[in-house]
C-alpha positions in Angstrom: -6.3 20.5 25.5 -9.7 20.3 23.6 -8.4 22.4 20.7 -5.4 20.2 20.2 -7.6 17.1 20.1 -9.9 18.7 17.5 -7.0 19.6 15.2 -5.6 16.1 15.0 -6.1 14.3 11.7 -7.3 10.7 11.7 -4.7 8.1 10.8 -5.0 5.8 7.8 -6.1 3.0 10.2 -8.9 5.2 11.5 -10.0 6.0 7.9 -10.2 2.3 7.2 -12.1 1.6 10.4 -14.6 4.4 9.6 -15.1 3.1 6.1 -15.6 -0.5 7.2 -17.9 0.4 10.0 -20.2 2.5 7.9 -20.3 -0.2 5.2 -21.1 -2.8 7.8 -24.1 -0.7 9.0 -25.3 0.0 5.5 -25.1 -3.6 4.4 -26.6 -4.8 7.6 -29.6 -2.5 7.2 -30.0 -3.4 3.5 -30.1 -7.1 4.5 -32.6 -6.4 7.3 -34.9 -4.6 4.8 -34.8 -7.6 2.5 -35.5 -10.0 5.3 -38.4 -7.9 6.4 -39.8 -7.9 2.9 -39.5 -11.7 3.0 -41.4 -11.7 6.3 -38.5 -13.1 8.2 -38.6 -10.1 10.5 -41.8 -9.0 12.2 -42.9 -5.9 14.0 -41.5 -2.5 13.1 -38.1 -1.9 11.4 -36.5 1.5 11.4 -33.5 1.7 9.1 -30.4 3.9 9.7 -29.4 4.1 6.0 -27.9 7.5 5.3 -27.1 8.3 8.9 -24.1 6.0 9.4 -21.5 8.8 9.8 -23.1 9.9 13.0 -22.9 6.7 15.0 -19.6 5.8 13.5 -17.8 9.1 14.1 -19.3 9.7 17.5 -18.8 6.2 19.1 -15.3 6.0 17.7 -14.3 8.6 20.3 -15.5 6.4 23.2 -13.6 3.7 25.1 -15.0 0.3 25.9 -16.1 1.2 29.4 -18.2 4.1 28.2 -22.0 3.5 27.7 -24.4 4.3 24.9 -28.2 4.5 24.8 -30.2 5.2 21.7 -33.7 5.4 20.3 -35.5 2.7 18.3 -33.4 3.4 15.2 -30.4 1.9 16.9 -29.0 -0.9 14.8 -26.1 1.3 13.6 -25.3 2.4 17.1 -25.2 -1.1 18.5 -22.9 -2.2 15.7 -20.6 0.8 16.1 -20.3 0.0 19.8 -19.2 -3.5 19.0 -22.2 -5.7 18.9 -21.8 -8.9 17.0 -23.8 -8.6 13.7 -25.0 -12.2 14.2 -26.5 -11.4 17.6 -28.1 -8.2 16.2 -29.6 -9.9 13.2 -30.8 -12.9 15.3 -32.6 -10.4 17.6 -34.3 -8.8 14.6 -35.4 -12.3 13.6 -36.7 -12.9 17.1 -34.3 -15.9 17.7 -33.0 -17.1 21.1 -29.5 -16.4 19.9 -30.2 -12.7 19.6 -28.7 -10.1 22.0 -31.9 -9.9 23.9 -32.8 -13.6 23.5 -35.3 -12.8 20.8 -37.6 -10.8 23.2 -36.6 -7.3 22.2 -36.6 -7.2 18.4 -35.5 -4.3 16.3 -36.2 -1.6 18.8 -34.7 -3.2 21.9 -31.1 -4.3 21.2 -29.1 -4.5 24.4 -25.7 -5.8 25.4 -24.2 -5.0 28.7 -20.9 -6.6 27.8 -20.1 -3.8 25.3 -21.8 -1.0 27.2 -24.7 -0.7 24.7 -27.6 -0.3 27.2 -30.5 -0.3 24.9 -32.6 1.0 22.1 -35.8 2.5 23.5 -39.2 2.6 21.7 -40.6 5.4 23.8 -39.6 8.7 22.2 -37.0 10.5 24.5 -37.4 7.7 27.0 -33.7 7.0 26.9 -32.7 10.5 27.9 -33.4 10.3 31.7 -31.7 6.9 31.6 -28.6 8.4 30.1 -28.6 11.0 32.9 -28.9 8.2 35.5 -26.0 6.3 33.9 -23.9 9.5 34.1 -24.8 10.1 37.7 -23.9 6.5 38.6 -20.5 6.9 37.0 -19.8 10.0 39.1 -21.0 8.5 42.3 -18.9 5.4 41.6 -15.8 7.6 41.1 -15.4 6.5 37.4 -14.5 8.8 34.6 -16.7 7.0 32.1 -19.1 8.9 29.9 -22.5 8.1 28.5 -23.5 9.0 24.9 -27.2 9.4 24.3 -28.6 9.4 20.7 -32.1 10.7 19.9 -33.9 12.1 17.0 -35.3 15.6 16.4 -38.8 14.3 17.2 -37.7 13.8 20.8 -36.9 17.4 21.4 -40.4 18.5 22.2 -41.0 15.8 24.7 -40.9 16.6 28.4 -38.1 14.1 29.1 -35.8 16.1 26.8 -36.1 19.2 29.0 -36.0 17.2 32.3 -32.9 15.3 31.2 -30.9 18.3 30.1 -31.9 20.2 33.3 -30.9 17.4 35.6 -27.7 16.6 33.6 -26.5 20.1 34.2 -27.6 20.4 37.8 -25.8 17.1 38.7 -22.9 17.9 36.3 -23.2 14.4 34.7 -20.8 13.2 32.0 -23.5 12.8 29.3 -23.1 13.7 25.6 -26.4 14.3 24.1 -26.5 13.7 20.3 -29.5 14.9 18.4 -29.7 13.1 15.0 -31.6 15.8 13.1 -32.9 14.1 10.0 -35.4 16.9 9.4 -38.5 14.8 10.1 -40.2 13.5 13.2 -41.9 10.5 11.6 -43.7 12.3 8.8 -43.7 15.8 10.2 -41.2 18.3 8.9 -39.0 20.0 11.4 -40.2 23.5 10.4 -43.8 22.5 11.2 -43.1 21.3 14.7 -40.3 23.4 16.1 -40.4 27.2 16.8 -36.6 27.1 17.2 -35.2 25.0 14.4 -31.6 25.3 15.5 -32.0 22.5 18.0 -28.5 22.9 19.5 -29.7 26.3 20.8 -32.2 24.5 23.1 -29.3 23.3 25.2 -28.2 26.9 25.9 -31.2 27.4 28.1 -29.7 24.8 30.5 -26.2 26.3 30.3 -24.9 23.3 28.4 -22.3 23.9 25.7 -23.6 22.9 22.3 -22.9 23.0 18.6 -24.1 21.8 15.2 -22.1 19.4 13.1 -22.3 17.9 9.6 -23.8 14.5 10.2 -23.1 13.4 6.6 -19.3 13.6 7.3 -17.8 11.0 9.5 -14.6 13.0 10.0 -16.6 16.1 11.2 -18.5 13.9 13.6 -15.3 12.3 14.9 -13.8 15.8 15.5 -16.8 17.1 17.5 -17.1 13.8 19.4 -13.5 14.0 20.7 -14.2 17.5 21.9 -17.4 16.5 23.6 -15.9 13.4 25.2 -12.9 15.3 26.5 -15.2 17.9 28.0 -17.4 15.4 29.8 -14.7 13.1 30.9 -12.8 15.9 32.4 -15.6 16.6 34.9 -17.1 19.6 33.0 -20.6 18.1 32.8 -22.8 17.5 29.8 -22.3 18.5 26.1 -24.9 18.7 23.3 -24.4 18.0 19.6 -26.9 18.5 16.8 -25.9 16.3 13.9 -27.5 17.4 10.6 -28.2 14.2 8.8 -30.8 12.5 6.6 -32.4 9.0 6.4 -32.5 7.8 2.8 -35.3 5.4 3.6 -38.7 6.0 5.1 -39.4 6.4 8.8 -40.0 2.7 9.0 -40.7 -0.1 6.6 -44.4 0.5 7.1 -44.1 4.2 6.1 -45.5 5.1 2.6 -43.3 8.2 2.7 -45.8 10.6 1.2 -44.5 13.7 3.1 -41.3 14.4 1.1 -40.3 14.5 -2.6 -38.1 12.1 -4.5 -36.1 15.1 -5.6 -35.3 16.0 -2.0 -34.1 12.5 -1.2 -32.0 12.5 -4.4 -30.3 15.8 -3.3 -29.4 14.3 0.1 -28.1 11.1 -1.5 -25.5 13.2 -3.3 -24.1 13.8 0.2 -24.0 10.1 1.1 -21.3 9.7 3.7 -19.9 6.4 2.4 -19.0 7.5 -1.2 -17.8 10.7 0.3 -15.3 9.0 2.6 -14.4 6.6 -0.2 -13.5 9.4 -2.5 -11.4 11.1 0.2 -9.4 8.0 0.9 -8.6 7.5 -2.8 -7.8 11.2 -3.3 -5.4 11.2 -0.3 -3.7 8.0 -1.3 -5.0 6.1 1.7 -6.6 3.3 -0.3 -7.1 2.2 -3.9 -10.4 1.1 -5.6 -9.2 -2.4 -5.3 -8.5 -2.0 -1.6 -11.9 -0.6 -0.9 -13.6 -3.3 -3.0 -11.8 -5.9 -1.0 -13.1 -4.3 2.2 -16.6 -4.3 0.8 -16.4 -8.0 0.0 -15.3 -8.8 3.6 -18.3 -6.8 4.9 -20.7 -8.5 2.5 -19.6 -11.9 3.8 -19.9 -10.8 7.4 -23.5 -9.7 6.8 -24.3 -12.9 4.8 -23.0 -14.9 7.8 -25.2 -12.9 10.1 -28.3 -13.5 8.1 -27.5 -17.3 7.8 -26.9 -17.4 11.6 -30.2 -15.7 12.3 -32.2 -18.0 9.9 -30.6 -21.2 11.3 -31.0 -20.2 15.0 -33.8 -21.7 17.1 -36.9 -19.8 18.3 -37.0 -19.0 22.0 -38.5 -21.9 24.0 -42.0 -21.5 25.3 -40.8 -21.5 28.9 -38.8 -18.3 28.1 -42.2 -16.5 28.5 -41.7 -16.7 32.2 -38.0 -16.1 32.4 -36.2 -12.7 32.9 -39.4 -11.0 34.0 -40.2 -9.3 37.3 -43.4 -11.0 38.3 -45.2 -14.3 37.5 -42.2 -16.5 37.5 -40.8 -19.4 39.6 -37.4 -18.2 40.9 -36.0 -21.7 40.5 -36.5 -21.4 36.8 -34.4 -18.3 36.5 -31.1 -18.9 34.7 
């Protein structure tokens, strides 16, 4: 069953969907960077530029009832799960029309209506939550799965080991996706990990695992279908290490002194978007004109998101006491 799924080739419609989704993420992030430089966005901003193939390919294998949790570099995952770009951008701007009413900002996008249950600023903090979501699905008799995204910097945290151990003990339908971009903030992987093949870490917990090309959306889609089928069939967790690379710094506040321009340039040659674009043209799935037209639609969509964010109101002062656990008047809760 799993092998037959892996061998299937995506349809033309899937190719188009992948291309549009990756372009939406890329353009959204570029617009967010510009808004940050214009001081329209405050706090930290961690961009997903270069890693679009991972979220796009992996989440494409899910169904609407499945859930996703991610780290603080989560704009791409939220958009891939179906979040309205307007709500996402407004949240970055801290506006009341944002997905978290302007209270979460860049690192805390959240939308229960689409099953995107948060970006988490604490490194590896989302991993135990993913296990809990998987356990809840099992106890409720649902065959939904949870997909948990995290970076290579999370692997040496205690929550990583605790989450994998419990996921296997409880046989929870969780797909762990390590987005290995070779740097935990400014620390190179080789300087922080005794075992650099991160997928091997899952073997200790008897969890099936593999490494995939995170710069190839088709490769990510293939491995995602295999992992989802495994988890949804009641076989427990699955672990994927996606080898990818962020083209921008760790955050907008990062001077990026720890890697060379030559290294970044080499990885840019593997940019997943031009890679897919070339494949589509070569296979006769789209022309340059077709793809340019898709790009124009995405550009308008992102422009509308930015305009919506800039024109939206700030949260009212009374929101300081709403949607919190203590220090509020229950009559004010809406």
